[in-house]
All heavy atoms as TSV, in Angstrom:
chain	resi	resn	atom	element	x	y	z
A	1	MET	N	N	94.237	38.160	82.390
A	1	MET	CA	C	94.612	37.019	83.219
A	1	MET	C	C	93.391	36.095	83.330
A	1	MET	O	O	92.300	36.551	83.648
A	1	MET	CB	C	95.043	37.519	84.602
A	1	MET	CG	C	95.542	36.429	85.499
A	1	MET	SD	S	96.092	36.958	87.135
A	1	MET	CE	C	97.517	37.922	86.713
A	2	PRO	N	N	93.588	34.795	83.116
A	2	PRO	CA	C	92.456	33.862	83.214
A	2	PRO	C	C	91.939	33.762	84.648
A	2	PRO	O	O	92.682	33.961	85.605
A	2	PRO	CB	C	93.026	32.528	82.766
A	2	PRO	CG	C	94.422	32.761	82.352
A	2	PRO	CD	C	94.813	34.151	82.700
A	3	GLU	N	N	90.669	33.443	84.748
A	3	GLU	CA	C	90.054	33.234	86.065
A	3	GLU	C	C	89.827	31.754	86.282
A	3	GLU	O	O	89.654	30.993	85.334
A	3	GLU	CB	C	88.725	33.975	86.151
A	3	GLU	CG	C	88.877	35.472	86.235
A	3	GLU	CD	C	87.550	36.166	86.495
A	3	GLU	OE1	O	86.616	35.516	87.007
A	3	GLU	OE2	O	87.465	37.360	86.186
A	4	PHE	N	N	89.815	31.368	87.563
A	4	PHE	CA	C	89.600	29.973	87.926
A	4	PHE	C	C	88.745	29.968	89.174
A	4	PHE	O	O	89.096	30.593	90.173
A	4	PHE	CB	C	90.960	29.296	88.193
A	4	PHE	CG	C	90.877	27.818	88.375
A	4	PHE	CD1	C	90.813	26.974	87.284
A	4	PHE	CD2	C	90.887	27.274	89.645
A	4	PHE	CE1	C	90.744	25.602	87.448
A	4	PHE	CE2	C	90.825	25.910	89.821
A	4	PHE	CZ	C	90.756	25.066	88.721
A	5	LYS	N	N	87.620	29.277	89.132
A	5	LYS	CA	C	86.732	29.214	90.295
A	5	LYS	C	C	86.945	27.915	91.055
A	5	LYS	O	O	87.081	26.847	90.451
A	5	LYS	CB	C	85.271	29.267	89.857
A	5	LYS	CG	C	84.731	30.621	89.658
A	5	LYS	CD	C	83.235	30.530	89.456
A	5	LYS	CE	C	82.637	31.913	89.459
A	5	LYS	NZ	N	81.196	31.856	89.270
A	6	ILE	N	N	86.979	28.027	92.389
A	6	ILE	CA	C	87.062	26.844	93.238
A	6	ILE	C	C	86.073	26.995	94.380
A	6	ILE	O	O	85.667	28.108	94.732
A	6	ILE	CB	C	88.485	26.617	93.807
A	6	ILE	CG1	C	88.920	27.803	94.677
A	6	ILE	CG2	C	89.473	26.352	92.710
A	6	ILE	CD1	C	90.195	27.540	95.453
A	7	GLN	N	N	85.679	25.872	94.934
A	7	GLN	CA	C	84.816	25.899	96.111
A	7	GLN	C	C	85.674	25.535	97.317
A	7	GLN	O	O	86.440	24.573	97.278
A	7	GLN	CB	C	83.657	24.927	95.964
A	7	GLN	CG	C	82.659	25.358	94.908
A	7	GLN	CD	C	81.467	24.420	94.850
A	7	GLN	OE1	O	81.576	23.242	95.155
A	7	GLN	NE2	N	80.331	24.961	94.464
A	8	LEU	N	N	85.543	26.328	98.368
A	8	LEU	CA	C	86.305	26.112	99.598
A	8	LEU	C	C	85.353	25.829	100.744
A	8	LEU	O	O	84.221	26.320	100.758
A	8	LEU	CB	C	87.119	27.364	99.943
A	8	LEU	CG	C	88.125	27.850	98.917
A	8	LEU	CD1	C	88.649	29.220	99.320
A	8	LEU	CD2	C	89.259	26.861	98.778
A	9	THR	N	N	85.835	25.082	101.711
A	9	THR	CA	C	85.078	24.938	102.944
A	9	THR	C	C	85.185	26.263	103.701
A	9	THR	O	O	86.054	27.098	103.401
A	9	THR	CB	C	85.643	23.807	103.828
A	9	THR	OG1	O	86.969	24.178	104.240
A	9	THR	CG2	C	85.663	22.471	103.092
A	10	ASP	N	N	84.335	26.449	104.663
A	10	ASP	CA	C	84.404	27.668	105.479
A	10	ASP	C	C	85.763	27.784	106.162
A	10	ASP	O	O	86.344	28.867	106.237
A	10	ASP	CB	C	83.296	27.687	106.536
A	10	ASP	CG	C	81.910	27.891	105.943
A	10	ASP	OD1	O	81.813	28.379	104.784
A	10	ASP	OD2	O	80.925	27.562	106.626
A	11	ASP	N	N	86.291	26.646	106.622
A	11	ASP	CA	C	87.583	26.646	107.306
A	11	ASP	C	C	88.713	27.034	106.345
A	11	ASP	O	O	89.596	27.810	106.702
A	11	ASP	CB	C	87.854	25.273	107.922
A	11	ASP	CG	C	89.077	25.274	108.814
A	11	ASP	OD1	O	89.225	26.213	109.630
A	11	ASP	OD2	O	89.902	24.344	108.691
A	12	GLU	N	N	88.682	26.514	105.131
A	12	GLU	CA	C	89.705	26.871	104.134
A	12	GLU	C	C	89.630	28.358	103.795
A	12	GLU	O	O	90.665	29.026	103.672
A	12	GLU	CB	C	89.521	26.038	102.864
A	12	GLU	CG	C	89.848	24.568	103.060
A	12	GLU	CD	C	89.342	23.685	101.934
A	12	GLU	OE1	O	88.415	24.087	101.203
A	12	GLU	OE2	O	89.879	22.572	101.794
A	13	PHE	N	N	88.427	28.868	103.655
A	13	PHE	CA	C	88.221	30.289	103.358
A	13	PHE	C	C	88.802	31.156	104.474
A	13	PHE	O	O	89.537	32.108	104.223
A	13	PHE	CB	C	86.726	30.564	103.170
A	13	PHE	CG	C	86.398	31.966	102.780
A	13	PHE	CD1	C	86.482	32.371	101.454
A	13	PHE	CD2	C	86.002	32.892	103.739
A	13	PHE	CE1	C	86.165	33.670	101.082
A	13	PHE	CE2	C	85.693	34.188	103.379
A	13	PHE	CZ	C	85.772	34.590	102.053
A	14	ARG	N	N	88.489	30.796	105.719
A	14	ARG	CA	C	89.013	31.553	106.869
A	14	ARG	C	C	90.533	31.456	106.939
A	14	ARG	O	O	91.207	32.435	107.258
A	14	ARG	CB	C	88.384	31.059	108.170
A	14	ARG	CG	C	86.965	31.530	108.392
A	14	ARG	CD	C	86.476	31.208	109.798
A	14	ARG	NE	N	86.427	29.773	110.046
A	14	ARG	CZ	C	85.374	28.999	109.805
A	14	ARG	NH1	N	84.275	29.520	109.316
A	14	ARG	NH2	N	85.422	27.707	110.067
A	15	THR	N	N	91.077	30.282	106.634
A	15	THR	CA	C	92.525	30.097	106.672
A	15	THR	C	C	93.223	30.995	105.663
A	15	THR	O	O	94.230	31.640	105.983
A	15	THR	CB	C	92.889	28.620	106.419
A	15	THR	OG1	O	92.327	27.822	107.462
A	15	THR	CG2	C	94.400	28.417	106.362
A	16	ILE	N	N	92.713	31.061	104.444
A	16	ILE	CA	C	93.307	31.923	103.417
A	16	ILE	C	C	93.280	33.379	103.869
A	16	ILE	O	O	94.277	34.098	103.746
A	16	ILE	CB	C	92.591	31.741	102.066
A	16	ILE	CG1	C	92.919	30.363	101.487
A	16	ILE	CG2	C	92.985	32.845	101.087
A	16	ILE	CD1	C	92.081	29.977	100.299
A	17	HIS	N	N	92.170	33.811	104.415
A	17	HIS	CA	C	92.068	35.201	104.869
A	17	HIS	C	C	92.957	35.462	106.088
A	17	HIS	O	O	93.545	36.546	106.204
A	17	HIS	CB	C	90.607	35.573	105.136
A	17	HIS	CG	C	89.861	35.832	103.865
A	17	HIS	ND1	N	89.765	37.080	103.300
A	17	HIS	CD2	C	89.215	34.992	103.027
A	17	HIS	CE1	C	89.082	37.011	102.178
A	17	HIS	NE2	N	88.736	35.745	101.986
A	18	HIS	N	N	93.082	34.477	106.967
A	18	HIS	CA	C	93.970	34.619	108.127
A	18	HIS	C	C	95.423	34.769	107.673
A	18	HIS	O	O	96.152	35.650	108.155
A	18	HIS	CB	C	93.827	33.413	109.056
A	18	HIS	CG	C	94.854	33.355	110.131
A	18	HIS	ND1	N	94.816	34.186	111.229
A	18	HIS	CD2	C	95.957	32.586	110.268
A	18	HIS	CE1	C	95.871	33.921	111.994
A	18	HIS	NE2	N	96.577	32.958	111.436
A	19	LEU	N	N	95.840	33.911	106.730
A	19	LEU	CA	C	97.211	33.994	106.222
A	19	LEU	C	C	97.456	35.316	105.499
A	19	LEU	O	O	98.520	35.922	105.642
A	19	LEU	CB	C	97.501	32.821	105.280
A	19	LEU	CG	C	97.599	31.452	105.946
A	19	LEU	CD1	C	97.623	30.349	104.888
A	19	LEU	CD2	C	98.816	31.380	106.840
A	20	ALA	N	N	96.467	35.777	104.745
A	20	ALA	CA	C	96.608	37.060	104.036
A	20	ALA	C	C	96.792	38.198	105.029
A	20	ALA	O	O	97.658	39.064	104.849
A	20	ALA	CB	C	95.395	37.310	103.146
A	21	SER	N	N	96.014	38.179	106.081
A	21	SER	CA	C	96.129	39.224	107.102
A	21	SER	C	C	97.490	39.162	107.791
A	21	SER	O	O	98.151	40.182	107.985
A	21	SER	CB	C	95.010	39.047	108.128
A	21	SER	OG	O	95.151	39.955	109.179
A	22	LYS	N	N	97.912	37.959	108.132
A	22	LYS	CA	C	99.196	37.767	108.810
A	22	LYS	C	C	100.368	38.221	107.933
A	22	LYS	O	O	101.342	38.776	108.421
A	22	LYS	CB	C	99.343	36.280	109.161
A	22	LYS	CG	C	100.503	35.922	110.019
A	22	LYS	CD	C	100.439	34.449	110.400
A	22	LYS	CE	C	101.614	34.091	111.284
A	22	LYS	NZ	N	101.554	32.687	111.709
A	23	ARG	N	N	100.257	37.974	106.608
A	23	ARG	CA	C	101.324	38.334	105.675
A	23	ARG	C	C	101.163	39.727	105.089
A	23	ARG	O	O	101.979	40.166	104.285
A	23	ARG	CB	C	101.356	37.319	104.523
A	23	ARG	CG	C	101.687	35.924	104.968
A	23	ARG	CD	C	101.609	34.972	103.797
A	23	ARG	NE	N	101.797	33.591	104.230
A	23	ARG	CZ	C	101.679	32.550	103.428
A	23	ARG	NH1	N	101.386	32.717	102.158
A	23	ARG	NH2	N	101.861	31.343	103.910
A	24	ARG	N	N	100.074	40.389	105.485
A	24	ARG	CA	C	99.762	41.737	104.964
A	24	ARG	C	C	99.705	41.739	103.441
A	24	ARG	O	O	100.345	42.553	102.771
A	24	ARG	CB	C	100.761	42.762	105.481
A	24	ARG	CG	C	100.698	42.913	106.981
A	24	ARG	CD	C	101.627	43.982	107.459
A	24	ARG	NE	N	101.485	44.111	108.900
A	24	ARG	CZ	C	102.438	44.464	109.703
A	24	ARG	NH1	N	103.624	44.755	109.228
A	24	ARG	NH2	N	102.235	44.553	110.988
A	25	THR	N	N	98.934	40.808	102.931
A	25	THR	CA	C	98.762	40.694	101.485
A	25	THR	C	C	97.306	40.346	101.196
A	25	THR	O	O	96.477	40.296	102.106
A	25	THR	CB	C	99.736	39.644	100.901
A	25	THR	OG1	O	99.713	39.740	99.489
A	25	THR	CG2	C	99.413	38.234	101.341
A	26	LYS	N	N	96.992	40.090	99.957
A	26	LYS	CA	C	95.627	39.750	99.556
A	26	LYS	C	C	95.451	38.234	99.537
A	26	LYS	O	O	96.417	37.490	99.320
A	26	LYS	CB	C	95.336	40.322	98.174
A	26	LYS	CG	C	95.361	41.836	98.162
A	26	LYS	CD	C	95.059	42.369	96.783
A	26	LYS	CE	C	95.097	43.890	96.822
A	26	LYS	NZ	N	94.773	44.472	95.521
A	27	PRO	N	N	94.213	37.768	99.741
A	27	PRO	CA	C	93.961	36.324	99.692
A	27	PRO	C	C	94.426	35.687	98.379
A	27	PRO	O	O	94.949	34.566	98.381
A	27	PRO	CB	C	92.441	36.224	99.840
A	27	PRO	CG	C	92.078	37.447	100.621
A	27	PRO	CD	C	93.014	38.519	100.134
A	28	ASN	N	N	94.287	36.393	97.273
A	28	ASN	CA	C	94.736	35.879	95.981
A	28	ASN	C	C	96.237	35.581	96.005
A	28	ASN	O	O	96.692	34.574	95.461
A	28	ASN	CB	C	94.398	36.891	94.885
A	28	ASN	CG	C	94.530	36.308	93.508
A	28	ASN	OD1	O	94.006	35.235	93.242
A	28	ASN	ND2	N	95.223	37.014	92.632
A	29	ALA	N	N	97.017	36.439	96.647
A	29	ALA	CA	C	98.466	36.242	96.735
A	29	ALA	C	C	98.798	35.003	97.561
A	29	ALA	O	O	99.764	34.292	97.258
A	29	ALA	CB	C	99.133	37.477	97.328
A	30	VAL	N	N	98.009	34.730	98.591
A	30	VAL	CA	C	98.230	33.531	99.412
A	30	VAL	C	C	98.069	32.281	98.553
A	30	VAL	O	O	98.883	31.355	98.627
A	30	VAL	CB	C	97.253	33.495	100.611
A	30	VAL	CG1	C	97.314	32.155	101.335
A	30	VAL	CG2	C	97.559	34.630	101.580
A	31	ILE	N	N	97.050	32.266	97.717
A	31	ILE	CA	C	96.814	31.114	96.844
A	31	ILE	C	C	97.939	30.994	95.812
A	31	ILE	O	O	98.441	29.899	95.544
A	31	ILE	CB	C	95.436	31.210	96.179
A	31	ILE	CG1	C	94.346	31.114	97.251
A	31	ILE	CG2	C	95.256	30.122	95.116
A	31	ILE	CD1	C	92.964	31.487	96.781
A	32	GLN	N	N	98.376	32.116	95.245
A	32	GLN	CA	C	99.474	32.091	94.286
A	32	GLN	C	C	100.763	31.586	94.936
A	32	GLN	O	O	101.507	30.797	94.338
A	32	GLN	CB	C	99.684	33.478	93.689
A	32	GLN	CG	C	98.556	33.903	92.772
A	32	GLN	CD	C	98.599	35.375	92.401
A	32	GLN	OE1	O	99.170	36.193	93.123
A	32	GLN	NE2	N	97.991	35.714	91.273
A	33	GLN	N	N	101.033	32.017	96.173
A	33	GLN	CA	C	102.217	31.552	96.896
A	33	GLN	C	C	102.120	30.053	97.185
A	33	GLN	O	O	103.120	29.324	97.083
A	33	GLN	CB	C	102.382	32.335	98.197
A	33	GLN	CG	C	102.746	33.787	97.981
A	33	GLN	CD	C	102.535	34.639	99.230
A	33	GLN	OE1	O	102.083	34.159	100.270
A	33	GLN	NE2	N	102.848	35.928	99.121
A	34	ALA	N	N	100.935	29.587	97.530
A	34	ALA	CA	C	100.742	28.158	97.804
A	34	ALA	C	C	101.003	27.332	96.548
A	34	ALA	O	O	101.637	26.271	96.615
A	34	ALA	CB	C	99.332	27.911	98.333
A	35	LEU	N	N	100.541	27.816	95.406
A	35	LEU	CA	C	100.789	27.106	94.148
A	35	LEU	C	C	102.276	27.085	93.805
A	35	LEU	O	O	102.805	26.064	93.351
A	35	LEU	CB	C	99.998	27.744	93.004
A	35	LEU	CG	C	98.497	27.479	93.026
A	35	LEU	CD1	C	97.790	28.342	91.986
A	35	LEU	CD2	C	98.205	26.015	92.799
A	36	ALA	N	N	102.961	28.192	94.025
A	36	ALA	CA	C	104.401	28.258	93.754
A	36	ALA	C	C	105.158	27.290	94.666
A	36	ALA	O	O	106.091	26.602	94.231
A	36	ALA	CB	C	104.911	29.685	93.935
A	37	THR	N	N	104.750	27.213	95.925
A	37	THR	CA	C	105.380	26.289	96.867
A	37	THR	C	C	105.126	24.848	96.449
A	37	THR	O	O	106.037	24.009	96.460
A	37	THR	CB	C	104.852	26.527	98.294
A	37	THR	OG1	O	105.149	27.865	98.678
A	37	THR	CG2	C	105.471	25.557	99.292
A	38	GLU	N	N	103.913	24.542	96.069
A	38	GLU	CA	C	103.569	23.189	95.632
A	38	GLU	C	C	104.359	22.795	94.386
A	38	GLU	O	O	104.846	21.677	94.270
A	38	GLU	CB	C	102.062	23.090	95.359
A	38	GLU	CG	C	101.587	21.700	95.022
A	38	GLU	CD	C	101.742	20.703	96.149
A	38	GLU	OE1	O	101.721	21.108	97.330
A	38	GLU	OE2	O	101.899	19.503	95.838
A	39	LYS	N	N	104.523	23.730	93.452
A	39	LYS	CA	C	105.307	23.453	92.246
A	39	LYS	C	C	106.770	23.205	92.603
A	39	LYS	O	O	107.395	22.278	92.077
A	39	LYS	CB	C	105.203	24.596	91.247
A	39	LYS	CG	C	105.955	24.310	89.946
A	39	LYS	CD	C	105.792	25.404	88.936
A	39	LYS	CE	C	106.465	25.121	87.618
A	39	LYS	NZ	N	107.707	24.386	87.612
A	40	LEU	N	N	107.320	24.013	93.491
A	40	LEU	CA	C	108.706	23.825	93.934
A	40	LEU	C	C	108.897	22.430	94.515
A	40	LEU	O	O	109.859	21.731	94.188
A	40	LEU	CB	C	109.078	24.886	94.968
A	40	LEU	CG	C	110.459	24.742	95.602
A	40	LEU	CD1	C	111.540	25.138	94.613
A	40	LEU	CD2	C	110.556	25.582	96.858
A	41	LEU	N	N	107.965	22.007	95.361
A	41	LEU	CA	C	108.065	20.678	95.965
A	41	LEU	C	C	107.908	19.587	94.910
A	41	LEU	O	O	108.675	18.617	94.891
A	41	LEU	CB	C	107.004	20.509	97.052
A	41	LEU	CG	C	107.192	21.389	98.289
A	41	LEU	CD1	C	105.993	21.257	99.215
A	41	LEU	CD2	C	108.466	21.050	99.013
A	42	ALA	N	N	106.936	19.730	94.020
A	42	ALA	CA	C	106.702	18.719	92.992
A	42	ALA	C	C	107.897	18.583	92.055
A	42	ALA	O	O	108.226	17.478	91.615
A	42	ALA	CB	C	105.446	19.066	92.193
A	43	ASP	N	N	108.548	19.698	91.764
A	43	ASP	CA	C	109.697	19.678	90.857
A	43	ASP	C	C	110.967	19.128	91.510
A	43	ASP	O	O	111.895	18.745	90.806
A	43	ASP	CB	C	109.995	21.090	90.332
A	43	ASP	CG	C	108.949	21.595	89.355
A	43	ASP	OD1	O	108.098	20.795	88.906
A	43	ASP	OD2	O	108.973	22.809	89.054
A	44	ASN	N	N	111.017	19.117	92.833
A	44	ASN	CA	C	112.262	18.774	93.514
A	44	ASN	C	C	112.188	17.577	94.449
A	44	ASN	O	O	113.218	17.185	95.005
A	44	ASN	CB	C	112.770	19.991	94.302
A	44	ASN	CG	C	113.259	21.079	93.387
A	44	ASN	OD1	O	114.344	20.984	92.842
A	44	ASN	ND2	N	112.436	22.097	93.180
A	45	MET	N	N	111.023	17.008	94.636
A	45	MET	CA	C	110.894	15.888	95.565
A	45	MET	C	C	110.425	14.632	94.850
A	45	MET	O	O	109.497	14.688	94.044
A	45	MET	CB	C	109.906	16.220	96.689
A	45	MET	CG	C	110.443	17.224	97.688
A	45	MET	SD	S	109.355	17.423	99.108
A	45	MET	CE	C	109.507	15.811	99.863
A	46	GLY	N	N	111.073	13.525	95.181
A	46	GLY	CA	C	110.645	12.233	94.682
A	46	GLY	C	C	109.740	11.564	95.703
A	46	GLY	O	O	109.594	12.051	96.831
A	47	PRO	N	N	109.155	10.440	95.343
A	47	PRO	CA	C	108.196	9.777	96.237
A	47	PRO	C	C	108.809	9.313	97.565
A	47	PRO	O	O	108.104	9.221	98.560
A	47	PRO	CB	C	107.688	8.583	95.420
A	47	PRO	CG	C	108.654	8.420	94.299
A	47	PRO	CD	C	109.324	9.736	94.081
A	48	ASP	N	N	110.098	9.053	97.593
A	48	ASP	CA	C	110.729	8.577	98.827
A	48	ASP	C	C	111.565	9.653	99.526
A	48	ASP	O	O	112.242	9.373	100.516
A	48	ASP	CB	C	111.607	7.356	98.536
A	48	ASP	CG	C	110.778	6.176	98.045
A	48	ASP	OD1	O	109.639	6.022	98.517
A	48	ASP	OD2	O	111.269	5.425	97.183
A	49	ASP	N	N	111.530	10.886	99.001
A	49	ASP	CA	C	112.291	11.977	99.615
A	49	ASP	C	C	111.603	12.456	100.887
A	49	ASP	O	O	110.400	12.268	101.067
A	49	ASP	CB	C	112.421	13.162	98.644
A	49	ASP	CG	C	113.317	12.860	97.464
A	49	ASP	OD1	O	114.042	11.854	97.510
A	49	ASP	OD2	O	113.282	13.636	96.494
A	50	GLU	N	N	112.388	13.083	101.755
A	50	GLU	CA	C	111.857	13.671	102.989
A	50	GLU	C	C	112.143	15.161	102.983
A	50	GLU	O	O	113.173	15.609	102.469
A	50	GLU	CB	C	112.514	13.040	104.214
A	50	GLU	CG	C	112.187	11.577	104.395
A	50	GLU	CD	C	112.831	10.984	105.635
A	50	GLU	OE1	O	113.721	11.632	106.237
A	50	GLU	OE2	O	112.451	9.868	106.003
A	51	LEU	N	N	111.232	15.915	103.554
A	51	LEU	CA	C	111.403	17.354	103.685
A	51	LEU	C	C	111.660	17.663	105.150
A	51	LEU	O	O	110.898	17.253	106.030
A	51	LEU	CB	C	110.144	18.093	103.205
A	51	LEU	CG	C	110.166	19.606	103.296
A	51	LEU	CD1	C	111.255	20.184	102.391
A	51	LEU	CD2	C	108.816	20.179	102.912
A	52	LEU	N	N	112.768	18.354	105.409
A	52	LEU	CA	C	113.126	18.714	106.771
A	52	LEU	C	C	113.168	20.227	106.904
A	52	LEU	O	O	113.602	20.933	105.997
A	52	LEU	CB	C	114.506	18.141	107.137
A	52	LEU	CG	C	114.656	16.630	107.049
A	52	LEU	CD1	C	116.106	16.229	107.288
A	52	LEU	CD2	C	113.738	15.938	108.040
A	53	ILE	N	N	112.729	20.706	108.059
A	53	ILE	CA	C	112.799	22.132	108.383
A	53	ILE	C	C	113.789	22.273	109.530
A	53	ILE	O	O	113.660	21.606	110.558
A	53	ILE	CB	C	111.424	22.686	108.808
A	53	ILE	CG1	C	110.439	22.589	107.646
A	53	ILE	CG2	C	111.553	24.116	109.307
A	53	ILE	CD1	C	109.022	22.957	108.010
A	54	LYS	N	N	114.778	23.134	109.323
A	54	LYS	CA	C	115.760	23.377	110.377
A	54	LYS	C	C	115.395	24.678	111.076
A	54	LYS	O	O	115.360	25.744	110.478
A	54	LYS	CB	C	117.171	23.471	109.795
A	54	LYS	CG	C	118.231	23.615	110.862
A	54	LYS	CD	C	119.617	23.621	110.244
A	54	LYS	CE	C	120.677	23.773	111.321
A	54	LYS	NZ	N	122.018	23.842	110.719
A	55	LYS	N	N	115.101	24.581	112.365
A	55	LYS	CA	C	114.749	25.730	113.189
A	55	LYS	C	C	116.015	26.514	113.549
A	55	LYS	O	O	117.115	25.962	113.530
A	55	LYS	CB	C	114.046	25.265	114.477
A	55	LYS	CG	C	112.782	24.455	114.238
A	55	LYS	CD	C	111.678	25.353	113.811
A	55	LYS	CE	C	110.366	24.589	113.748
A	55	LYS	NZ	N	109.250	25.456	113.523
A	56	PRO	N	N	115.885	27.801	113.884
A	56	PRO	CA	C	117.058	28.584	114.289
A	56	PRO	C	C	117.818	27.954	115.454
A	56	PRO	O	O	119.029	28.111	115.569
A	56	PRO	CB	C	116.467	29.944	114.692
A	56	PRO	CG	C	115.204	30.047	113.918
A	56	PRO	CD	C	114.677	28.630	113.823
A	57	SER	N	N	117.113	27.193	116.292
A	57	SER	CA	C	117.762	26.518	117.417
A	57	SER	C	C	118.607	25.330	116.972
A	57	SER	O	O	119.331	24.743	117.763
A	57	SER	CB	C	116.695	26.030	118.403
A	57	SER	OG	O	115.914	25.006	117.798
A	58	GLY	N	N	118.485	24.945	115.691
A	58	GLY	CA	C	119.192	23.781	115.184
A	58	GLY	C	C	118.325	22.530	115.173
A	58	GLY	O	O	118.691	21.512	114.595
A	59	GLN	N	N	117.175	22.592	115.831
A	59	GLN	CA	C	116.257	21.460	115.867
A	59	GLN	C	C	115.695	21.212	114.464
A	59	GLN	O	O	115.398	22.147	113.730
A	59	GLN	CB	C	115.110	21.745	116.839
A	59	GLN	CG	C	114.078	20.652	116.920
A	59	GLN	CD	C	112.905	21.035	117.801
A	59	GLN	OE1	O	112.772	22.169	118.237
A	59	GLN	NE2	N	112.025	20.087	118.053
A	60	MET	N	N	115.577	19.930	114.104
A	60	MET	CA	C	115.035	19.550	112.805
A	60	MET	C	C	113.606	19.050	112.976
A	60	MET	O	O	113.294	18.353	113.939
A	60	MET	CB	C	115.887	18.445	112.174
A	60	MET	CG	C	117.334	18.843	111.922
A	60	MET	SD	S	117.510	20.136	110.701
A	60	MET	CE	C	117.389	19.194	109.228
A	61	GLN	N	N	112.769	19.418	112.020
A	61	GLN	CA	C	111.383	18.966	112.025
A	61	GLN	C	C	111.084	18.350	110.669
A	61	GLN	O	O	111.345	18.941	109.627
A	61	GLN	CB	C	110.448	20.137	112.299
A	61	GLN	CG	C	109.008	19.753	112.426
A	61	GLN	CD	C	108.150	20.930	112.852
A	61	GLN	OE1	O	108.636	22.038	113.081
A	61	GLN	NE2	N	106.861	20.711	112.941
A	62	LYS	N	N	110.554	17.136	110.669
A	62	LYS	CA	C	110.236	16.418	109.438
A	62	LYS	C	C	108.800	16.738	109.022
A	62	LYS	O	O	107.883	16.737	109.846
A	62	LYS	CB	C	110.382	14.919	109.683
A	62	LYS	CG	C	110.153	14.043	108.486
A	62	LYS	CD	C	110.445	12.611	108.891
A	62	LYS	CE	C	110.106	11.626	107.832
A	62	LYS	NZ	N	110.413	10.250	108.264
A	63	VAL	N	N	108.610	17.015	107.731
A	63	VAL	CA	C	107.270	17.282	107.193
A	63	VAL	C	C	106.801	16.015	106.494
A	63	VAL	O	O	107.496	15.457	105.651
A	63	VAL	CB	C	107.306	18.448	106.187
A	63	VAL	CG1	C	105.929	18.698	105.607
A	63	VAL	CG2	C	107.855	19.708	106.854
A	64	ILE	N	N	105.622	15.553	106.886
A	64	ILE	CA	C	105.052	14.344	106.305
A	64	ILE	C	C	103.805	14.743	105.527
A	64	ILE	O	O	102.911	15.392	106.052
A	64	ILE	CB	C	104.692	13.311	107.390
A	64	ILE	CG1	C	105.962	12.927	108.157
A	64	ILE	CG2	C	104.009	12.096	106.782
A	64	ILE	CD1	C	105.699	12.075	109.383
A	65	PHE	N	N	103.780	14.367	104.247
A	65	PHE	CA	C	102.638	14.670	103.397
A	65	PHE	C	C	101.682	13.485	103.395
A	65	PHE	O	O	102.092	12.358	103.150
A	65	PHE	CB	C	103.101	14.965	101.962
A	65	PHE	CG	C	103.964	16.184	101.857
A	65	PHE	CD1	C	105.340	16.085	101.876
A	65	PHE	CD2	C	103.392	17.445	101.761
A	65	PHE	CE1	C	106.143	17.206	101.772
A	65	PHE	CE2	C	104.179	18.576	101.676
A	65	PHE	CZ	C	105.553	18.449	101.682
A	66	ALA	N	N	100.424	13.771	103.650
A	66	ALA	CA	C	99.414	12.715	103.623
A	66	ALA	C	C	99.097	12.355	102.190
A	66	ALA	O	O	99.078	13.214	101.306
A	66	ALA	CB	C	98.153	13.191	104.341
A	67	THR	N	N	98.853	11.081	101.939
A	67	THR	CA	C	98.460	10.639	100.612
A	67	THR	C	C	96.993	10.991	100.404
A	67	THR	O	O	96.147	10.618	101.223
A	67	THR	CB	C	98.666	9.114	100.480
A	67	THR	OG1	O	100.016	8.812	100.789
A	67	THR	CG2	C	98.334	8.650	99.084
A	68	PRO	N	N	96.681	11.729	99.328
A	68	PRO	CA	C	95.274	12.100	99.090
A	68	PRO	C	C	94.414	10.859	98.867
A	68	PRO	O	O	94.872	9.879	98.273
A	68	PRO	CB	C	95.321	12.945	97.813
A	68	PRO	CG	C	96.753	13.213	97.524
A	68	PRO	CD	C	97.560	12.229	98.304
A	69	THR	N	N	93.200	10.916	99.355
A	69	THR	CA	C	92.249	9.840	99.138
A	69	THR	C	C	91.225	10.283	98.117
A	69	THR	O	O	90.903	11.457	98.018
A	69	THR	CB	C	91.544	9.429	100.454
A	69	THR	OG1	O	90.910	10.591	101.000
A	69	THR	CG2	C	92.529	8.875	101.450
A	70	SER	N	N	90.705	9.334	97.362
A	70	SER	CA	C	89.720	9.660	96.319
A	70	SER	C	C	88.350	9.875	96.889
A	70	SER	O	O	87.945	9.358	97.838
A	70	SER	CB	C	89.654	8.552	95.287
A	70	SER	OG	O	90.926	8.348	94.727
């Protein structure tokens, strides 16, 4: 399997480890899941589409993606 090195901020590093602990998995799996989620969104969302989350209560929550800056 190929390797890929990235540099993370301390906060990003802690977040990955926090999510891994919460999900009872390894930090590597958290990154793989994040990539799979990003691919799903990229493959299914257009620039003007909206992503909504429906809570069990029926309440809807809109997800807004920030435009990356250079």
